[in-house]
C-alpha positions in Angstrom: 18.7 9.7 41.9 20.9 10.1 38.8 23.4 7.2 38.4 26.2 8.0 35.9 26.4 5.6 33.0 30.1 6.6 33.0 30.6 4.4 36.0 30.7 1.5 33.6 32.4 3.5 30.8 35.7 1.9 31.8 34.5 -0.8 29.4 35.7 1.5 26.7 38.7 2.9 28.6 40.0 -0.4 30.1 40.7 -3.7 28.4 38.0 -3.3 25.8 40.1 -0.5 24.3 43.4 -2.4 25.1 45.1 0.9 25.6 48.5 -0.9 25.7 48.1 -1.6 21.9 48.9 2.0 21.1 50.9 4.8 22.5 47.9 7.0 22.8 46.1 7.5 26.1 42.9 5.5 26.6 39.8 7.3 25.5 38.1 9.2 28.3 34.5 8.2 29.1 31.9 10.7 27.9 30.4 13.0 30.4 26.9 12.0 31.5 24.1 14.0 30.1 22.8 16.7 32.4 19.5 16.0 34.0 16.6 18.1 32.6 16.0 21.4 34.4 12.4 20.6 35.3 11.5 17.4 36.9 8.1 15.9 37.4 6.7 16.3 40.9 6.9 13.0 42.8 3.7 11.0 42.9 2.4 10.0 46.3 3.5 6.5 47.0 4.2 4.3 49.9 7.7 4.2 51.3 10.2 1.9 49.6 10.4 -1.5 51.3 13.7 -2.8 52.7 13.5 -5.7 50.3 13.4 -3.3 47.3 16.4 -1.4 48.7 18.4 -4.6 49.2 17.5 -6.0 45.8 18.4 -2.7 44.0 21.6 -2.5 46.1 22.7 -5.9 44.9 22.1 -4.9 41.3 24.2 -1.7 41.7 26.8 -3.7 43.6 27.3 -6.1 40.8 27.6 -3.3 38.2 30.0 -1.4 40.5 32.2 -4.4 41.2 32.7 -4.9 37.5 33.6 -1.2 37.0 36.0 -1.3 40.0 37.7 -4.5 38.7 38.4 -2.7 35.4 39.8 0.4 37.1 42.1 -1.8 39.1 43.3 -4.0 36.2 47.0 -4.6 35.9 48.7 -2.6 33.1 50.0 -4.1 30.0 53.7 -5.0 30.1 55.5 -3.6 27.0 58.9 -5.0 27.8 58.8 -7.2 24.7 56.3 -8.9 22.4 55.9 -12.0 24.7 55.3 -9.9 27.8 53.0 -7.6 25.9 50.9 -10.6 24.6 50.8 -12.4 27.9 49.9 -9.4 30.0 47.2 -8.4 27.4 45.8 -11.9 27.6 45.8 -11.8 31.4 44.0 -8.4 31.4 41.4 -9.7 29.0 40.9 -13.0 30.9 40.4 -11.0 34.1 37.9 -8.7 32.4 36.1 -11.7 30.8 35.8 -13.4 34.2 34.5 -10.2 35.8 31.9 -9.9 33.1 30.9 -13.5 33.4 30.6 -13.2 37.2 28.5 -10.1 36.7 26.1 -11.8 34.3 25.9 -14.8 36.7 25.2 -12.5 39.7 22.5 -10.6 37.9 20.9 -13.9 36.8 20.8 -15.0 40.4 19.4 -11.8 41.8 16.0 -13.4 42.2 12.6 -11.8 41.4 12.4 -8.0 41.9 10.2 -7.1 44.8 8.8 -4.2 42.8 7.4 -3.9 39.3 9.8 -3.4 36.4 12.9 -4.5 38.3 13.2 -7.8 36.5 13.2 -6.0 33.1 15.9 -3.6 34.3 18.1 -6.5 35.5 17.6 -8.3 32.2 18.9 -5.3 30.2 22.0 -5.3 32.3 22.4 -9.1 31.7 22.2 -8.5 28.0 24.8 -5.7 28.2 27.3 -7.6 30.2 26.8 -10.7 28.0 27.9 -8.6 25.0 30.9 -7.3 27.0 31.8 -10.9 27.8 31.4 -12.1 24.2 33.6 -9.3 22.9 36.3 -10.1 25.4 36.1 -13.8 24.6 36.5 -13.2 20.9 39.4 -10.7 21.4 41.2 -13.1 23.8 40.9 -15.9 21.2 42.4 -13.7 18.6 45.2 -12.6 21.0 46.1 -16.2 21.7 46.8 -16.7 18.0 49.2 -13.7 17.7 52.7 -14.7 16.6 55.2 -12.9 18.9 58.3 -14.1 16.9 57.6 -11.8 13.9 57.3 -8.1 14.7 55.1 -7.4 11.7 52.8 -10.3 12.3 52.6 -9.4 16.0 51.6 -5.8 15.2 49.0 -6.9 12.7 47.6 -9.5 15.1 47.4 -7.1 18.0 45.7 -4.4 15.7 43.1 -7.1 15.0 42.7 -7.7 18.7 42.3 -4.0 19.3 39.7 -3.6 16.6 37.7 -6.4 18.2 37.9 -4.7 21.6 36.9 -1.4 20.1 33.5 -2.9 19.6 33.1 -2.4 23.3 33.1 1.4 22.8 29.8 1.0 21.1 28.2 -0.5 24.2 26.3 2.1 26.1 24.9 1.4 29.5 23.1 4.7 29.7 19.9 3.0 28.5 20.0 0.6 31.4 20.6 3.4 33.9 17.8 5.4 32.4 15.4 2.5 32.8 16.4 2.2 36.5 16.0 6.0 37.0 12.6 6.1 35.2 11.2 3.4 37.5 10.1 5.4 40.6 10.3 2.5 43.1 13.7 1.4 41.8 14.9 5.0 41.7 13.8 5.6 45.3 15.4 2.3 46.4 18.7 3.3 44.6 18.7 6.5 46.6 18.7 4.5 49.8 21.2 1.8 48.8 24.8 2.6 49.5 25.9 0.4 46.5 23.9 2.6 44.2 25.1 5.8 45.8 28.7 4.7 45.0 27.8 4.9 41.3 26.7 8.5 41.4 
């Protein structure tokens, strides 16, 4: 089962790019790489246990919930500098909370019923921890932006945007590749509705 890393690419297109800081459209997520033409024949293995499907489904559900929360984020209000700042802060705070909740949920998944699952979950924890940290730093910078002076406001928000652009360097394709390479997890993902929603 091929899960698109672009399911989480809204990290770059949502608040992490703070599209409201510029008139340009938010960057579009890169297209996922095409799977290789030839695939290894599946090895004979016992059917995936229900516990494995449930565990993998929870992992996919946590990742998918973060992605959905970013796609449904309220837009930035450009009416004036105060509304711009406040709506940007609200957007970042919501994304920061979603990232924190995702990290927390992944840490509470419990032991994987199959080999390699814990390592895959750990890589997602690391990735979403980085997302949370970027958002926290950007939000702190945004809180300090002076809305009374247009030039100071513009400079401050450019600094916030530069911080958020660090999120564009985050690439969850490695995490999805690890999940796909693990035969048991991959088979479990094929049966878990939460994972199928990410394809």
